[in-house]
C-alpha positions in Angstrom: 49.3 -117.9 -46.5 52.7 -116.3 -46.7 53.6 -114.7 -50.0 57.3 -115.3 -50.9 59.9 -113.9 -53.2 63.1 -115.7 -54.2 66.2 -113.6 -54.4 68.8 -115.1 -56.8 68.0 -117.6 -59.6 70.8 -120.1 -59.4 70.2 -123.8 -58.7 69.0 -123.2 -55.1 66.7 -120.4 -56.1 65.1 -122.4 -58.9 64.5 -125.3 -56.5 62.9 -123.0 -54.0 60.4 -121.8 -56.7 59.8 -125.4 -57.8 59.1 -126.5 -54.3 56.7 -123.7 -53.5 54.8 -124.4 -56.7 54.4 -128.0 -55.7 54.7 -128.2 -51.9 54.6 -131.5 -49.9 50.9 -132.2 -49.5 49.6 -131.8 -46.0 52.8 -130.1 -44.8 53.6 -126.6 -43.5 55.3 -125.9 -46.9 51.7 -125.4 -48.2 51.6 -122.2 -46.2 54.0 -120.5 -48.6 53.0 -119.2 -52.0 55.5 -117.8 -54.6 54.8 -114.3 -55.7 57.9 -113.5 -57.7 61.7 -113.7 -58.1 64.5 -111.2 -58.1 67.5 -111.4 -60.3 70.3 -109.0 -61.5 69.5 -110.2 -65.0 66.4 -109.0 -66.8 64.4 -112.2 -67.4 61.0 -113.5 -68.5 58.8 -115.6 -66.4 60.6 -118.6 -64.8 58.4 -121.7 -64.1 55.5 -119.4 -64.7 56.7 -116.9 -62.0 57.2 -113.3 -62.8 60.3 -111.2 -62.0 59.8 -108.4 -59.5 62.1 -105.5 -58.4 63.7 -105.3 -55.0 61.7 -102.2 -54.2 58.4 -104.0 -55.1 59.3 -107.0 -52.9 60.2 -104.8 -50.0 57.0 -102.8 -50.1 54.3 -105.1 -51.3 51.9 -106.2 -48.6 51.3 -109.6 -50.2 55.0 -110.5 -49.9 56.0 -111.3 -46.3 58.9 -113.8 -46.9 62.2 -113.7 -48.7 64.4 -116.7 -49.7 67.9 -115.4 -50.2 69.8 -117.6 -52.7 72.5 -115.3 -53.9 76.3 -115.6 -53.8 77.5 -115.7 -50.2 79.0 -112.2 -50.2 75.6 -110.7 -51.0 73.7 -112.5 -48.2 74.3 -110.0 -45.4 73.1 -106.9 -47.3 70.1 -108.7 -48.8 69.0 -110.3 -45.5 69.3 -106.9 -43.7 67.1 -105.2 -46.3 64.3 -107.7 -45.9 64.5 -107.8 -42.1 64.4 -104.0 -41.9 61.2 -104.2 -44.1 59.6 -106.6 -41.6 59.9 -109.7 -43.8 60.7 -113.2 -42.7 63.9 -114.5 -44.2 65.3 -117.9 -45.1 68.9 -117.6 -46.3 71.2 -120.2 -47.7 74.3 -120.9 -45.5 76.3 -119.0 -44.5 74.1 -116.2 -43.4 77.0 -113.8 -43.4 80.8 -113.9 -43.9 81.5 -112.5 -40.4 80.2 -113.3 -37.0 79.4 -109.8 -35.8 77.0 -109.2 -38.7 75.2 -112.4 -38.0 74.5 -111.3 -34.4 73.2 -108.0 -35.7 70.9 -109.7 -38.2 69.5 -112.0 -35.6 68.9 -109.1 -33.2 67.1 -107.2 -36.0 64.9 -110.2 -36.7 63.9 -110.5 -33.0 63.4 -106.7 -32.7 61.0 -106.8 -35.7 59.2 -110.0 -34.6 60.1 -112.0 -37.8 61.6 -115.4 -38.4 65.2 -115.7 -39.6 66.4 -119.1 -40.7 69.8 -120.2 -42.1 69.3 -123.2 -44.4 71.2 -126.3 -43.4 70.0 -129.1 -45.7 73.1 -131.1 -44.7 71.3 -132.0 -41.5 68.6 -133.8 -43.5 71.0 -136.0 -45.5 71.2 -139.8 -45.1 75.0 -139.5 -44.3 74.3 -137.2 -41.4 71.4 -139.2 -40.0 73.6 -142.4 -40.2 76.5 -140.7 -38.4 74.2 -139.2 -35.7 72.8 -142.6 -34.9 76.3 -144.2 -34.8 77.9 -141.6 -32.4 74.9 -141.2 -30.1 76.1 -142.0 -26.6 79.7 -142.8 -27.7 82.8 -141.2 -26.2 85.0 -139.6 -28.8 88.8 -140.1 -28.5 89.8 -138.1 -31.6 88.4 -137.4 -35.0 88.9 -135.8 -38.4 86.6 -134.7 -41.2 88.3 -133.9 -44.6 86.2 -132.3 -47.3 87.4 -132.0 -50.9 85.8 -130.3 -53.8 86.3 -128.2 -56.9 87.7 -124.7 -56.8 85.7 -122.2 -54.8 83.7 -119.8 -56.9 84.3 -116.0 -56.6 82.2 -114.2 -53.9 81.7 -117.3 -51.8 84.0 -116.2 -49.0 86.7 -117.8 -46.8 86.7 -121.6 -46.5 85.6 -121.6 -42.9 82.4 -119.8 -43.9 81.7 -121.4 -47.3 82.2 -124.8 -45.8 80.2 -124.2 -42.6 77.9 -127.2 -43.4 80.8 -129.5 -42.4 81.4 -127.4 -39.2 77.7 -127.7 -38.4 78.0 -131.5 -38.7 80.8 -131.5 -36.2 78.9 -129.3 -33.7 75.7 -131.3 -34.0 77.6 -134.6 -33.6 80.0 -133.7 -30.8 78.7 -130.6 -29.1 80.1 -127.1 -28.6 83.7 -126.8 -29.8 86.6 -124.4 -29.4 89.4 -123.5 -31.9 92.9 -124.5 -30.9 94.8 -123.5 -34.1 94.2 -123.1 -37.8 96.2 -122.7 -41.0 95.6 -122.0 -44.7 97.6 -123.1 -47.7 96.9 -121.3 -51.0 98.0 -121.4 -54.6 96.0 -118.6 -56.3 97.6 -119.3 -59.7 96.1 -122.8 -59.7 92.9 -121.9 -57.8 93.9 -124.2 -54.9 93.3 -123.7 -51.2 93.4 -125.9 -48.1 92.3 -124.9 -44.7 93.1 -127.0 -41.6 91.4 -126.2 -38.3 92.3 -128.0 -35.1 89.3 -128.0 -32.8 88.6 -129.3 -29.2 85.4 -130.7 -27.7 84.3 -129.6 -24.2 86.3 -132.5 -22.7 89.4 -131.6 -24.8 89.1 -134.3 -27.4 90.8 -133.4 -30.7 88.8 -132.8 -33.9 90.6 -131.9 -37.2 88.5 -130.2 -39.9 90.0 -129.8 -43.4 88.5 -128.0 -46.3 90.4 -128.6 -49.5 89.4 -127.0 -52.8 91.0 -127.2 -56.2 90.5 -128.1 -59.9 89.7 -131.7 -60.4 89.3 -132.6 -56.7 86.3 -135.0 -56.2 83.4 -133.7 -54.1 83.8 -136.0 -51.1 83.8 -136.2 -47.3 86.5 -138.4 -45.6 86.0 -139.2 -42.0 88.1 -140.8 -39.2 86.3 -140.8 -35.8 87.8 -142.9 -33.1 85.7 -143.9 -30.1 86.4 -146.1 -27.1 85.3 -149.3 -28.7 85.3 -148.7 -32.5 86.4 -146.4 -35.3 84.4 -144.9 -38.2 86.4 -144.4 -41.3 83.8 -144.5 -44.1 80.4 -143.1 -44.7 77.7 -145.4 -46.1 77.3 -145.8 -49.9 75.1 -143.0 -51.4 71.5 -143.7 -50.7 68.8 -143.4 -53.3 67.1 -140.0 -53.3 64.4 -140.0 -50.6 60.7 -139.3 -51.4 61.0 -135.8 -50.0 63.9 -133.7 -51.2 66.4 -131.9 -48.9 65.2 -128.4 -49.9 61.6 -129.5 -49.4 62.4 -130.7 -45.9 64.0 -127.3 -45.2 60.9 -125.6 -46.6 58.6 -127.6 -44.4 60.7 -126.6 -41.3 60.6 -122.9 -42.3 56.8 -123.1 -42.9 56.3 -124.7 -39.5 58.2 -121.8 -37.9 56.1 -119.2 -39.7 52.9 -121.0 -38.5 54.1 -121.0 -34.9 54.5 -124.8 -34.8 58.1 -124.7 -33.6 58.6 -124.0 -29.9 60.5 -120.9 -28.7 63.0 -123.3 -27.0 63.8 -125.0 -30.3 64.1 -121.7 -32.1 66.6 -120.5 -29.5 68.5 -123.7 -29.6 68.9 -123.4 -33.4 69.9 -119.8 -33.1 72.6 -120.6 -30.5 74.0 -123.4 -32.8 74.1 -121.2 -35.9 75.8 -118.4 -34.1 78.3 -120.8 -32.4 79.3 -122.2 -35.8 79.7 -118.7 -37.3 81.8 -117.6 -34.3 84.0 -120.7 -34.8 84.3 -119.8 -38.5 85.3 -116.3 -37.6 88.0 -117.5 -35.2 89.4 -119.9 -37.7 89.5 -117.2 -40.4 91.3 -114.8 -38.0 93.9 -117.4 -37.1 94.5 -118.3 -40.7 94.9 -114.7 -41.8 96.9 -113.3 -38.9 
């Protein structure tokens, strides 16, 4: 068994505790057991789980795993602390808000022989699985993915990093990408921002990724992917919630890694994809802010 601590008690952190208290029967998630949670606030037990200090979590022998569910700006420092203490870490995306730090953290994890996972529940969604099936074996002509949502919360970083789930979709669907150009429109007084990144596939097909955030904007993904013989312009209607939740599926994957059930080849493939996406986010941010 792997004793775990959850750092940060927002929605994601509370779900992590819930899932470890009632893991999917017969799955690798059963290999994790919750030992405590960490919060900046002084709190009583949550779901029957006691609050612990950072120092206790770093030093206790019965805690070998940390789930980092804090604001994005705090991810890097928190992940580094636990990796340096020899703990396995699962962190909500994005792992860091700059590419160089992500490389350093992954090097540290490998040096200390521990698992580092950046959560990507968007790859378990029905929308993604539907798209993956539709684009498999097809030749892209050009495409666009436009995400809208409410104003970004403080401490969540630049749009290319906070929205890296959409970038991960594009990389998983269309392969390695490069950044052609990128721009940002901002209206701080109205909490509005819009990032437009022009990307290229390996065979120079154009992909446009837009992240648009502002008060009252609906949370939605709009797509337009043109292939040789057809065009995709709509995602399927929302599916009913599956029997196994998205965070539980992520927990099962992490548990399988801890148990040595995931091949080194697959671990390295995931590492390359995560770092590639973070490097693209860094380039987009640099172009927008130059």
